[in-house]
N, C-alpha and C positions, 0 to 999 in steps of 0.2 A: 504494500500500500504506500502510495506516494506521501511524502511529508506535506503537512498543511492541508490534508483532505478535509472537506466539509460536506454537509448534506447538500448544499447548493451545487457542488460539483457533480452530485448524482443526478440532478435534474437535467432533463434533455434540453437541447438548444431552443426548441420551440417554447418550452415552459419558461425559460429565462426571458425570452423575448416577450412573452405574454405578461410576465411580472413587471417588466419595464415599460410596457405599452400604456402610457398614461392617457386618461380621458381627455378629449378635446371637444371644442364646440363644432368643429368640422370633422367628418369621418368619411372614409372611403365607401362608396356604394357601387353596386353592380346589378344590372338586370339579369336575373337567373331564371331558367326554366324550373318550375316546381317538380318536374320529372327528375331533375338532377339532385334534389334534396332528399334527405331521409330523416326519420324520426330519431330523437335523442333518447337512448335507453335510460339515461339518468333523470329524465323528466318524469316525475311521479304524480304530477297534478292530474285531476280528473278532466276528461275531455268530453263534456256534455254540451248540448246546444249547438252542435256542428251545423245542422240543417238551418237552424234559425240564423246563425252567423252568416252562412252562405247566402241566404236571402237578403240580409242587410248589405253584404258586399255586392250582390247583384244589383241592388237598388242605388247605392251611393258610391260603390267602388271600394278599393282597399285604402283606408285612410292612414295606416301606420306601417312603416317599413318593418320587414322581418329582419332578424339578426342571425347570421350563420357563420360558421368557420369552415375553411377549406380542409377537409379531412377525407380524401377519396378512399373508397373501399368498394366491395362488391355490391353494396346497397345504393351507392350514389357518390357524388363528389362533395356535397356540402352537408354538414351536420347542423341541425337547427339548434340554436341557443334560445331564441325568443320568437314566439309566433307560431307555435305548433298547431294551435286551434285554427289560426288563419290559414295555415298550410293545408290542413285537413278540409277546411271549407272550400278552398280553391280547388282541391282535388275533386270534391263533390261536384262543383260547377263544371269542371273539365269532363267528368264522366257524363254529365247531362248534355254535353255538346257545346258548351260555351268556351270555345278555343281561345277567345281573347283574354282569358284569365290564366293562361299557361305561364306567362312571364311576370315575375314579381320583382320589385326593387328591394334589394337587401343591403344591410350594413354588414361589412366583412370584418370579423374579429380574428385576431391572431390565435393560433392553437395554444391552449392552456393546459396546465397540469390538471388532472381529473378533479381534485378538490376545488381548485380555482374555478373550473368550469361549473361545478355544482353550485357554488356561491353565485356565479353569474346567472345561472338559470333561476335561482330563487329570487334574486334581485330583479330580474326581468319580469317576474310574475307577481311583483308586489302590488300591482294595481287591481288584480282580478278578484272576483268573489271566490271564496274558498270554502270547501266543505270541511267538516271537523277532521276527517281523515287526512285532508291536505295539510291542515295546520299541525297535526301531530307529527306527521312525517317531515314537514318543513322544519320544525324546531329540532328534530332529531338529526336530520341530515346537516343542517346549518351548524349545529354544535360540533358534530364530528369533523366537518370540513374546516371550520375555523380553528379547532384545536390542532389539527394537522398542520395548518398553515402557520400557526403560532409556534409550534414545536420545531418546525423546519425553517424558520426565518423568512417565510414569505410574507408579503405585505398586501394590504387591501386599501386602495386609495380612499382617503377620507376617514379611515378608522385606525385606531391604535390597538394592536393585538398583543403587544409585548408587555403591557401594564394594565392593571385593573382586572375586572371580571368580564369574561366573555358574555355573561348574561346581558350586560348592558349593550354590547354590540349586537347581540341577537335581538334584543328588544327594539333597538333602533331600526334594524333592517326589516323586522316583521311589523314595525309600527304598533307595538304594544307596550304596556307597562312592564317593568321588571318583575312585579308581583305575578302578573298573568303568565309570563314566561316560566317563572318558578313553578307555578301550578301545572302548566303543560309538561314541564320536565318531570314533575312528580308522577303524573299520570303515565308518561312514557316509561319511566323507570320502575314503578312499583305496582301499577294496576294490572290485575290478572287478565289474560287474553279474552276471557268470556265477557268481562265488563267493557273492555276496550272495543270489542265488536258492537256491543249495545250502544256505546257512545257514538261510534262512527255511523251506525244505522239510525240514530236519532231516538232510540228507545230509552236513553239515559241522558239526563242533563249534565252539562259540564261541571256545575257546582257539586252535584251528587257524586260524579266520578272522582272529583278531586278529594272529597271527604273519604270515599272508600279507599283511595290510594294511600291514605294515611294509616290504614289498618294493616295488621300483619296478615300473612297468607291464610292462616286458619280462619280468622275473622272474615276475610273477604269471601272465602268459600261458604261460610255460614250465611253471609248476606246474599250470595248467589242463589242458594237454596230458597231463601225467603223471596227473592225476586222471581224465581220460577214458579213458586206457589201463588204469589199475588198477581203475577202478570206484569210486574215492573216496580221500580222504587222511585220515590220522590226524594228531593233533597232533605225535606223535613224528617222523613222516615229514617234516612241514613244518619242524620244528625242525632236523632233520639236514640237510635241503636248504638251509635258510637259513644254517646254520653253514658248510657246504661252500662256499657262494657268497661268504662273507665271508673265507675263508682266503686268505692271500697266495699268489700263484703261486710254484711251485717255481722256483729259479734254473735257468738253462740248464745242460745237462750239462757243458759246457766250463768253466763257472764253478765247479761243484761238485767238479771233479776236483782232488784233492790231488797234490802232487809225489810221484812214485814214489820209494819208499825200498827199500833193500835189505832183503830179508826175513831176519831173524835170529830164531832160535828158541832160547829159554833154558829150562832145566829149571823146571817150575812154571808156564809160561805157559798151560797147559791147565787150570789150577785155576780153578774157579768158586766164588764166594762163595755160601754157602747162602742160598736165598730164604726170607724170613720165613714165607711161606705153607706151607713145608714143615716148620715147627717148631711144636710144641705150646706156644705162648706168645701171650698177649694183649699183651705189652709192646710189640711192634713196631707195633701199631696204636694206641698210646696217645700222646696229645699231650704227655705228661710224660716221654716216653722219655729225652730227653737229660739232664734234671735228676734223674732217679731214680737212686739208688745201690744199689737192691736188685733191679734187673731181672734176670730169668733167662730161660733158653731153654725153660723148662717151666712157666711161670706160667699158670694157668688161671682164677684169680679174684683180684681186687684191689679194695679199697674206695676207692682213689684213681684208678681207671681213668677216662679220658676218651677217648671215641672220636675219634681224630684225623680220620678221614674226615668225620664228621658235624660236628665243630667247625670245620673249615676250609672248609666249604661257603660259597659266596658267596650274596648275596641272590638273584641271578639263578637259581642252581641250586635254591635252596629254592622260588622261585616256579615254576620248571619242574616240580619234583616235585609241587607243589600242583596245578598245572594238569593234570598227568598223572593224579593221583588223582581230580580232578573228572571227567575224561573217563572213567576206569574206572567211577566211581560212576554217571555218566549212562548208560553202556552197560549196567551191571548193572540199573538201574531200567527201562530200555527192554526188556531181556530179560525181567524179571519181569512187566512190563505185558503183553508179548506172550504170555507163558506164561499169565497170568491170563485174557486174552481167549480163548486157545485152550481153557482149562478151562471158560469160560463157554459155549462153543459145542460141547462134546462131545456127540455123538449118543447120549445116554443118557437113558432114560425115568425113571431113578431119581435124576438129578441135581437137587439142590435149587435152587430159584430164589432170588435175592437181590433185595431192594428197599431203597432208601434212604429214611429217614424223618428229618424234623426232630426236634429235641429235644422239642418240645411234643407232637408226634404220638406219638413213642416213649413218653413218659411216660403219655399218655392210654391207650394200648393196654396198657401194663404195669399201670396202675391199674384197667383194665377199664372205664373211662369211655367208651372208643371201641371198638366191636366190628366196624367195617367199614372198608374202604379202597377207593378208586377207583384201578384200575391198568389197564395195557394188557392186553386179553384174550388177546393172542398169547403172553403170558408166564406166564399162570396157568391152571390147570385145576382143576376141582372135586375135592376130596379130596386135593389136593397139599399138600406141606409147603414153606414158604418161610422164608428167613432174613431177618429185619428188622435192618438196620444203622443205628445212630444217627449222624447227621451234624450238626455245628455249624459254621456259616459256611463250608460247602463242604468241611469236613474231617471224616474219620471219627474218632469219639471212642474207638473200640474196643469200645463196648457193642453187644451184639446179643442177639437172642432168636429162638427157633424158634416159628413160628406154623403152625397147621393151618387150612386152608380148609374151613369147614363149610357154606358156601352160596355160590352164584355166580349173578348176574344180568347179562345182556348185552343187546345190541340185539335179539337174537332173542326174548328173554323180556320185555323192557320197552321201551316206546316212548320213555321218558325218557332212554335212553342212546344215544349216538352210536356208530357203527361204530368198532371198534378199542379200545373201553374197556369195562370191566365193573366192577360193584360186588361185592366179596367179603365174606362174613361170616368173621370170624377168631376164633380162640381160641389161647391159649398152649399149645403142645404139651408 
C-alpha cells in the first residue's frame, strides 16, 4: 500500500469530479430521446398518477426539465436522477402515438458516487407529495448516505457534515423539525414489521406508531394481538396501554393491610366537604386561588383568572393533546376525502363533472384565447356542463369557473384521436 493513502484515493475519477462539481445558476442541457433513458434503481419513491400527469403534459407541455447523468449500459445511455414520473408519463404518451413527446430537454449531471447520487435523488424529490412509506425510506436512506459521506470526507454543498448532528441536516433536507425526524428514526429502528406495514397502509396513525416504537418487542407483540382482535389501534388506546404497563405493581394485600383499630364514631364524622364542582364559582379552578383575598363561592367572571388545569399541564401532556388533535384532524380529512369520492361517483345524470387545469390553461380559457380541451371521453359528454378548477403546483387555488361543452370529437369521429380521449369545444356558461 502506497504511503499517504486515503479513502478519497479509493474513489473513482468520476466520483471526485462529481464532488467538485459545484452548483451554478447556469447548467448544461441537452435534448435527449426518452428511449435512451432508463429508470434509476435507487429511486424508491412511489410512482402513482402517471396517466393523470401524462394528460397534464399533453395539455400544457413539459414545464420542468429532467435531470440525468450519462451512464451507458444495456438498458440505455442516460440514468435518471430527477423526473422519473415525467419520464414514465412521456413514455405513456409515446405509446399512445404522440411522437412529438419523444424528445425531452434534460440537465446533465456528472456521474457521482452511489451515496452522493442517492442524496441527489432525495433532494430532487423534495417538492413532491409523499406517502408514509416514502418518508420512512427517505429518512433511512438519507441517514445512511450522509453518514457514509461524512465518514469518507465527502462534502455536500450548503451543508456541514463534519460537525454537529446529522439529524439537523436530514431535517433541513426533508423540511421537517428535528423532533419529527427523531420520531421517524425511532419508528425505522424499533417498530416491528407488522406495525410498520399498518403504518404504510394507513391503518395506523403516525403518532400511534411512534408510541408503540417506544415499547420493547414483547410489549409490541402484545399490542399487535390487541390490534388484530379490535381491528386497529388509536393513539389514545396505545397511550393508555403504555401508561398501564409503566405503572408500578400494587403491593401484596398483606403489605397493604393496616393494623385494625377500634371503630369509634363521633358526631360530625359523616360530614363531607362540599366539592368545588358543585358550587357556582371559577375561583376553585384558578391558579391564584391561594393568594387571592376576594375569592367567593359564587364568582362567575374575573379579569385575573388563570386556568389552573391548563397552567399546570406538563410538556408531555401538551404534546399528547397535540398528537390527539392531529389524529382527529387526519381522521376528519380522511372522512371528507371519502365523502368527496362518494359524491364524485353518485349515479346521477345531472351531476356536474370537474376537471383540473393549470394556471396558464385556466387563464387562456377565461380570456377566450383557448376554446378547446383534451380530456378523457369517459368523463365528458356533449352538451354537458363541467366545473374547471385552477391548480398551482398541485394545489387548488380556489378559483373555478363553469364551462359548457358545445362540441365533442373522439376516436369514432376523428382518426387523430386515440381511444379513451376526446377533444371538446368549450365556452363559459
